[in-house]
C-alpha angles and dihedrals in degrees: 000000000000091000092053091050091050092051090052092051093048090051088062096047100262124157102230132202118188118205109197138118089236140024131217116241090258094050091046089055091051090051092049088052090052093243097122138027120230133206103195098213142068122285117283129193107266095037091110093064110126095007119133095194132014131197117192106202097178134112093211106112093201093055091045091055093046093050090047092051092051092045089053091050092050097038089237126162108253135186117182106197112247093352108097095178091068095045127097090186134026127228117211120229104252131197112201135195109173108299092349113099124179115186133195126194133180092185088252094300096113117010087170091060091046090051093050091049090050090052089050090051091049089056092046098047110053131177091286088076092056088053093045091054090052092049092050090046092054091046090049089059090053092050094047093059093048096091096237126141122266090251092052092048091050091056092049093049090052092050093046094052094078109164091210088068089080090060091045090054091049091049094046093243095149094150089058090051090049090050092050093050093048091045089058101036103026138269095278095057110131112239103194088126091065094059090050089047092052091055091045092053092047090054095045098045103028091235128130096217 
């Protein structure tokens, strides 16, 4: 859980310090890469000095209460994982695929339900959705320089964002995707982004489609 929270913070540009006697393999790799700082010991009173936001990813009730007390003293943002009573803000459970993020919140009433829904979303939205977002982003850039009105662009964006494209990516139906794009934007539309997307999906999924 702590590793997942760290990855989420790093994705938004945070400078992260982990306080823990041990690190997971993933956190150790982040430390080796210089992406996080590490204090190799348990929490001590005073550790929250200078922190803007704190996440207590521990199941030790005594530590949770101590961290909460210090956060209250310092007026620091605190989320205690799975213990809403000690939190002064709530983190949604978020499933990510590249730049796609789908979040679920129960307002702290059932973190377990939010977690299960996140796991369901992770199974539902595979790497093809990360690739789809990148394709649509590249096509958006093409549309924006076309000199059309805002209303015309809005119609094109709606037509381009065909949900079946995710299945086409997964099935390797790149000609169908190309046909859809050119049907919407015209037969001369450059499709360099699709070749890049095909390579990206191959790398993300391990397929050769």
